[in-house]
C-alpha positions in Angstrom: 275.2 7.8 120.1 278.7 9.0 120.7 280.5 11.4 118.4 284.2 11.0 118.0 286.0 14.2 117.7 286.9 15.2 114.2 290.7 15.6 113.8 291.6 18.4 111.4 295.0 18.4 109.8 296.4 21.9 109.3 297.5 22.9 105.8 301.2 23.4 106.3 301.8 24.2 102.6 301.7 28.0 103.0 304.2 27.9 105.9 306.5 25.6 103.9 306.3 28.0 100.9 307.1 31.0 103.2 310.2 29.2 104.5 311.3 28.5 101.0 310.7 32.2 100.0 312.8 33.3 103.0 315.7 31.1 101.8 315.2 32.4 98.3 315.5 36.0 99.5 319.1 35.4 100.5 320.3 35.1 97.0 319.1 38.7 96.3 321.1 39.7 99.4 324.1 37.8 98.0 324.4 38.9 94.4 323.4 42.6 95.0 326.8 43.2 96.5 328.4 42.6 93.1 326.0 44.9 91.3 326.3 47.8 93.8 329.9 47.7 95.0 331.5 46.6 91.8 329.4 47.5 88.8 327.7 50.7 90.1 330.4 52.4 92.2 334.0 51.0 92.4 335.0 49.2 89.2 334.7 51.9 86.5 336.7 54.7 88.0 339.4 52.3 89.2 339.6 50.6 85.8 340.0 53.9 84.1 342.9 54.8 86.4 344.6 51.4 85.8 344.1 51.4 82.0 345.1 55.1 81.9 348.4 54.3 83.4 348.9 51.6 80.7 348.0 54.2 78.0 350.4 56.7 79.4 347.8 59.1 81.0 349.6 59.3 84.3 348.8 58.1 87.8 345.6 60.1 88.2 344.0 59.2 84.9 340.3 60.0 84.7 337.6 59.6 82.1 339.1 62.6 80.3 342.0 60.5 79.2 341.9 60.1 75.4 344.9 57.8 75.0 344.1 54.2 74.0 344.8 50.7 75.0 344.6 47.7 72.7 342.0 45.0 73.2 341.4 42.2 70.7 343.0 44.4 68.0 340.9 47.4 68.8 342.3 50.7 70.1 340.0 51.9 72.9 340.2 55.1 74.9 341.2 54.3 78.5 338.4 56.6 79.7 335.8 54.6 77.7 337.0 51.1 78.5 334.6 50.3 81.4 331.6 51.4 79.2 332.8 49.1 76.4 333.3 46.2 78.7 329.8 46.6 80.2 328.3 47.0 76.8 330.0 43.8 75.6 328.8 41.8 78.6 325.3 43.2 78.1 325.1 42.2 74.5 326.6 38.8 75.0 324.1 38.2 77.8 321.2 39.0 75.6 322.2 36.2 73.2 323.3 33.7 75.9 320.6 34.0 78.5 317.8 32.4 76.4 319.9 29.3 75.9 320.6 29.1 79.6 316.9 29.5 80.2 316.2 26.5 78.0 318.5 24.3 80.2 316.9 25.7 83.3 313.4 24.6 82.2 314.6 21.1 81.6 316.4 20.8 84.9 315.1 19.5 88.2 318.1 21.2 89.9 317.5 24.9 89.4 319.1 25.8 92.8 322.2 23.9 92.0 322.5 25.7 88.6 321.9 29.0 90.3 324.7 28.3 92.8 327.1 27.0 90.2 326.7 30.2 88.1 327.0 32.3 91.3 330.2 30.7 92.6 331.8 30.8 89.1 330.8 34.5 88.9 332.2 35.2 92.3 335.5 33.5 91.4 335.9 35.8 88.4 334.8 38.7 90.6 337.6 37.9 93.1 340.1 38.2 90.3 339.5 41.9 90.2 341.7 42.1 93.3 344.6 41.7 90.9 343.6 44.8 89.0 346.6 47.0 89.8 349.4 49.3 88.5 348.9 49.2 84.7 347.8 45.6 84.5 344.2 46.0 83.3 343.7 43.0 81.0 342.8 40.4 83.7 340.3 42.8 85.2 338.7 43.4 81.9 338.2 39.7 81.3 337.1 39.1 84.9 334.4 41.7 85.0 332.9 40.6 81.7 332.8 36.9 82.8 331.4 37.8 86.3 328.7 40.0 84.7 327.6 37.3 82.3 327.6 34.6 85.0 325.6 36.8 87.3 322.9 37.2 84.6 322.8 33.4 84.2 322.3 32.9 87.9 319.4 35.3 87.9 317.6 33.4 85.2 317.6 30.4 87.6 316.8 32.5 90.6 313.7 34.1 88.9 312.5 30.8 87.6 312.5 29.4 91.2 310.1 32.1 92.3 307.3 30.3 90.4 308.1 27.0 92.2 308.0 28.5 95.7 304.9 30.8 95.5 301.3 30.7 94.3 300.0 33.4 92.0 298.4 35.1 95.1 301.8 35.2 96.9 303.9 36.3 93.9 304.0 40.1 94.4 304.8 39.8 98.1 307.5 37.2 97.6 309.2 39.2 94.8 309.0 42.5 96.8 310.7 40.9 99.8 313.4 39.5 97.6 314.2 42.9 96.0 314.0 44.6 99.4 316.4 42.1 100.9 318.8 42.7 97.9 318.8 46.4 98.4 319.5 46.0 102.1 322.4 43.6 101.6 323.9 45.5 98.8 323.6 48.8 100.7 325.2 47.5 103.8 328.3 46.2 102.0 328.5 49.3 99.9 328.4 51.5 103.1 331.2 49.4 104.7 333.3 49.7 101.5 332.8 53.4 101.2 333.9 53.8 104.9 337.0 51.8 104.0 337.7 53.8 100.9 337.1 57.3 102.4 339.1 56.4 105.5 341.8 54.3 103.8 344.6 56.2 105.6 343.0 55.4 109.0 343.1 51.7 108.1 346.7 51.9 106.8 345.8 51.2 103.2 346.5 53.0 100.0 343.5 54.3 98.0 344.3 51.6 95.4 344.4 48.8 98.0 341.1 50.0 99.6 339.4 49.7 96.2 340.9 46.3 95.5 339.8 45.0 99.0 336.3 46.4 98.3 336.1 44.6 95.0 337.2 41.3 96.6 334.7 41.7 99.5 331.8 41.8 97.0 333.0 38.5 95.5 333.4 36.9 98.9 330.0 38.2 100.1 328.3 36.9 96.9 329.9 33.4 97.3 329.4 33.1 101.0 325.7 34.1 101.2 324.8 31.9 98.2 325.4 29.0 100.6 322.1 29.8 102.4 319.7 29.3 99.5 321.8 26.4 98.2 321.4 24.6 101.5 317.8 25.6 102.4 316.0 25.6 99.0 314.6 22.4 97.6 314.8 21.3 94.0 311.5 21.1 92.1 310.8 18.8 89.1 310.6 20.2 85.6 307.1 20.5 84.2 305.4 20.6 80.8 308.5 19.8 78.9 308.5 20.0 75.1 309.5 16.8 73.3 313.2 16.3 73.2 315.1 15.9 70.0 318.8 15.9 69.4 321.6 16.8 71.8 321.3 19.3 74.7 322.5 22.3 72.7 320.2 21.5 69.8 317.3 21.1 72.2 318.1 24.4 73.9 318.2 26.4 70.8 315.1 24.5 69.5 313.2 25.5 72.6 314.4 29.1 72.2 313.0 29.2 68.7 309.8 27.5 69.8 309.4 30.1 72.6 309.9 33.0 70.2 307.3 31.5 67.9 304.9 30.7 70.7 305.2 34.3 72.0 302.8 35.3 69.3 300.2 33.2 71.0 300.6 35.3 74.1 300.1 38.9 72.9 299.7 40.3 76.4 303.0 38.8 77.4 304.6 40.4 74.4 302.9 43.7 75.1 304.3 43.7 78.7 307.8 42.9 77.4 307.6 45.9 75.1 306.5 48.1 78.0 309.2 46.8 80.3 311.8 47.3 77.6 311.1 51.0 77.6 310.3 52.0 81.2 313.2 49.8 82.5 315.6 51.4 80.1 314.4 54.8 81.5 314.9 53.6 85.1 318.5 52.3 84.4 319.4 55.5 82.6 318.1 57.7 85.5 320.3 55.7 87.9 323.3 55.9 85.6 322.9 59.6 85.0 322.1 60.7 88.6 325.7 61.1 89.7 326.7 62.8 86.5 323.8 65.2 86.7 324.4 65.9 90.4 328.1 66.5 89.8 328.3 68.4 86.5 324.9 70.2 86.4 324.0 70.8 90.1 327.6 71.2 91.3 327.5 68.8 94.3 330.7 67.4 95.8 331.7 63.8 96.2 330.4 63.5 99.8 326.9 64.5 98.8 326.8 62.1 95.8 328.0 59.2 98.0 325.4 60.0 100.6 322.8 60.1 97.9 323.8 56.7 96.5 323.5 55.1 100.0 320.2 57.0 100.6 318.6 55.6 97.4 319.9 52.1 98.2 318.3 52.0 101.7 315.1 53.8 100.7 314.6 51.3 97.9 314.5 48.6 100.6 311.4 50.3 102.0 310.1 51.1 98.5 310.0 47.5 97.5 308.1 46.5 100.6 305.7 49.5 100.2 304.9 48.6 96.6 304.4 45.0 97.7 301.7 46.2 100.1 300.3 48.4 97.4 300.0 45.4 95.0 298.2 43.4 97.6 295.5 46.1 97.7 295.4 47.3 94.1 297.2 44.7 92.1 300.7 44.6 90.6 299.6 45.8 87.1 298.1 49.1 88.4 301.0 49.6 90.8 303.5 49.3 88.0 301.5 51.7 85.8 301.3 54.2 88.7 305.1 53.8 89.1 305.7 54.8 85.5 303.7 58.0 86.0 305.7 58.6 89.2 308.9 58.3 87.2 307.7 61.0 84.8 307.1 63.3 87.7 310.6 62.5 89.1 312.2 63.4 85.7 310.4 66.7 85.5 311.3 67.5 89.2 315.0 66.7 88.4 314.9 69.1 85.5 313.7 71.9 87.8 316.3 71.3 90.6 318.4 74.4 91.4 322.1 74.2 91.7 323.6 73.3 95.1 320.3 72.8 96.8 321.1 69.6 98.8 317.7 69.4 100.5 315.7 69.3 97.3 318.2 66.9 95.7 317.8 64.5 98.5 314.0 64.7 98.3 314.2 63.6 94.6 316.6 60.9 95.6 314.1 59.6 98.2 311.4 59.6 95.5 313.7 57.6 93.2 314.4 55.1 95.9 310.7 54.5 96.7 309.7 54.0 93.1 312.9 52.1 92.0 312.5 49.2 94.4 308.7 48.9 93.8 308.6 48.9 90.0 311.5 46.5 89.7 310.0 44.0 92.2 306.5 44.1 90.8 307.7 43.8 87.2 309.2 40.5 88.0 306.2 39.1 89.8 303.7 40.4 87.3 305.7 38.9 84.4 305.7 35.6 86.2 301.9 35.5 85.9 302.1 35.9 82.1 304.4 32.9 81.6 303.1 29.4 80.6 303.9 26.9 83.4 307.1 24.9 82.8 308.7 27.7 80.6 309.8 30.0 83.4 313.6 29.7 82.6 313.1 30.4 78.9 310.7 33.3 79.5 312.7 34.9 82.3 315.7 34.6 80.0 313.8 36.7 77.4 312.9 39.1 80.2 316.6 39.4 81.1 317.6 39.7 77.4 315.0 42.5 76.9 316.5 44.3 79.9 320.1 43.8 79.0 319.9 44.0 75.2 318.4 47.5 75.1 319.7 49.0 78.3 322.2 51.0 76.2 319.6 53.0 74.4 318.7 55.4 77.2 322.3 56.3 77.9 322.8 56.9 74.2 319.8 59.3 74.1 321.2 61.0 77.2 324.6 61.4 75.7 323.4 62.6 72.3 321.0 65.2 73.8 323.8 66.6 75.9 326.2 66.7 72.9 323.6 68.7 70.9 322.4 71.1 73.7 325.5 71.3 75.8 323.4 71.0 79.0 322.4 68.0 81.2 318.9 69.5 81.9 317.4 68.7 78.5 319.3 65.4 78.5 317.6 64.3 81.7 314.2 65.6 80.4 314.6 63.5 77.3 314.4 60.4 79.4 310.7 61.0 80.0 309.9 59.5 76.6 310.9 56.1 77.8 308.3 56.2 80.6 305.7 57.6 78.3 306.2 54.7 75.9 306.2 52.2 78.8 302.9 53.6 80.0 301.5 53.6 76.5 302.1 49.8 76.1 300.9 49.1 79.7 297.6 50.9 79.0 297.2 48.6 75.9 297.6 45.5 78.1 294.7 43.4 79.5 296.2 41.7 82.5 293.4 39.3 83.2 293.4 38.1 79.6 297.2 37.7 79.7 297.1 35.6 82.9 294.3 33.4 81.4 296.1 32.9 78.1 299.2 31.7 80.0 297.1 29.2 81.9 297.7 30.6 85.3 295.3 31.4 88.1 294.2 35.0 88.4 295.1 36.5 91.8 292.2 38.1 93.7 293.5 41.5 92.7 295.5 42.1 89.5 
């Protein structure tokens, strides 16, 4: 009897998913440039200067300028204008994103929607180049539009994660995406800070250096979006709800259905509550770090710029480190440990002595490590708590929870400073957000939440 050799066909699906995940990573690289160069560093002080000129504060207007400009019939202090614009974009996004998510769930063209929102956002971001002299109005409109469109693109981007990875691969894929974003955003920010600090060497005025930096973020965002657009595949929509009425009616109908159905997933709701608090704490620590370093610890601009870049690049490694941690101990435990680490960081920041650069940088490194990890694993863990076919809608709620409450921490920080006159108790007050986040995380049963959502439990949760 002869035995014919058995031909085994290798399972190429994991390799295919890995290639899709690598293509997906590039959108984090692309859009992070807008968030770092524009929203985190360059836009606000430059807008204050431009609006201050219009208000009559002089050429070197800073956030101390109390004179006002008029916007939609409201008289707003020039020094507060960027904060108001960011708050408006945040609140508008909280209402708009769930509707966008409903369209995403019904679409078999998620990557095309993501790219369309990205390129539209980059177009409005490019208009910031024309923010000059005392002409602030176009810049105000452009930054709000670009911010909202960036949020819309991220709803599509996050929903695609579920299509290109299994439950077992989710933490690793999400961590690599966050890491890639921190690296891309950090590289462009470093280049722009070199251009800004050495503007005379390049034959540019300080104003032109800022405008070129703002434009570069938009070009970077648009150009690198081409990679996921060309390399990602579209995936069919799944588990759609019955359609009734027109598209807008169906979208709001699905939103209402999701809000009602959320009660059927108590663990998903519990995690959203936890995320709402600890993410608000994270965002406020990042927001307050430069103010605390400048006003309380008496560091100069060069130290603060170096710290911003250090956090950005350390967060790249932090995201990858937490991805490895999640593979061994699970994303739920890693996030919980991350909230405890944030509490330690806040207490350490409280005790920092003035003008001690070494200790300040140690705390910055700790922030970078935990920052990248908690954000990356929050996304991947939440994806396990979403019923299949509802990724866009639920990630929209995730984004709305992030954006709709991200003002509360900064409010607490500001109020405590106003009452005490010191930034030390103001920074300590932020620990309450991490305590509340940990409280809700400890009430969460991750295995139950994954089962209720109808997903497969990873080997380690």
